[in-house]
N, C-alpha and C positions, 0 to 999 in steps of 0.2 A: 504493500500500500504506500509506503513512504516514497518509493521511487516514482510514483505517479502524481505526486503533488506538483502543482504548477508554481514555479518561482517567477514572480513578477518583479522586474528590475526597472526602476524609474530613474531616468537621467534628466535632470533639470538643466536647461540651457538658455543662455542669453549671450549672444555674440562670443561664444567660445569655440569657433570653428577650428582653432589650433589643437584643441583637445577632444573634440566631439567624435571624430572618426575612431580614435584610439579607444575611447570609452565604449562606443557601440561595439566595436570589434572584440573588445575584451569580454563583453557579455555573450556575444554570438559564438565565441570560441570556447565557452565553458563545456565541460564534458557531460554535465547534467543536461539531458535532452528536453525536459519539460520546462522551458523558459519562455517568457515573453518579454520583449523590450518595449518600454513606453518612454518615448522622448517627449518631454514637455518643453516646447520652444516658446519663449515669452516674446515673440515678435522680433527676433534677431534681424539686424540690418546688415550683417556680414553674409558669408556663404553658408551659414549653418543650415538653412532650410533646403538648399540644394543638396548638401551632404545627406541630410535626413531623407530626402526624397529618393536619393540614389539607392537606398536599401529596399525600396518598394514595400511590399506587404510584410517584410520581416520585422518591421517596427511600426509602432502606431503613434498617432496624435501630433497635431500642430495646435498652436494657440496664439492668438494675437496678443500684443503687448498689454499687460495689465498688472504686472508685478509678480514677484515670486510666490507670495501667498495665494494669489488668485490662480496662478499656474498649477500649484499643487492641489487646490480645490477642484480644478478641472479633472484631475486624475481620479479623485475619490468620490466625486458626486456626479 
């Protein structure tokens, strides 16, 4: 049963394109197979959204700028 639990990893992002790809790849390269990657982008103005989009359906969620607390609320509600 334990090996079928879904691990949800949330990456909060705002204009961190320099670190974003490494963070996403780190999650996707885990050996535990039942994972989902949720990237909450708070309306980045750098190339973050293009980086996120390049992963297609392997990761989820965009959000317009509204602040970090609002971004996290988007994930949980």
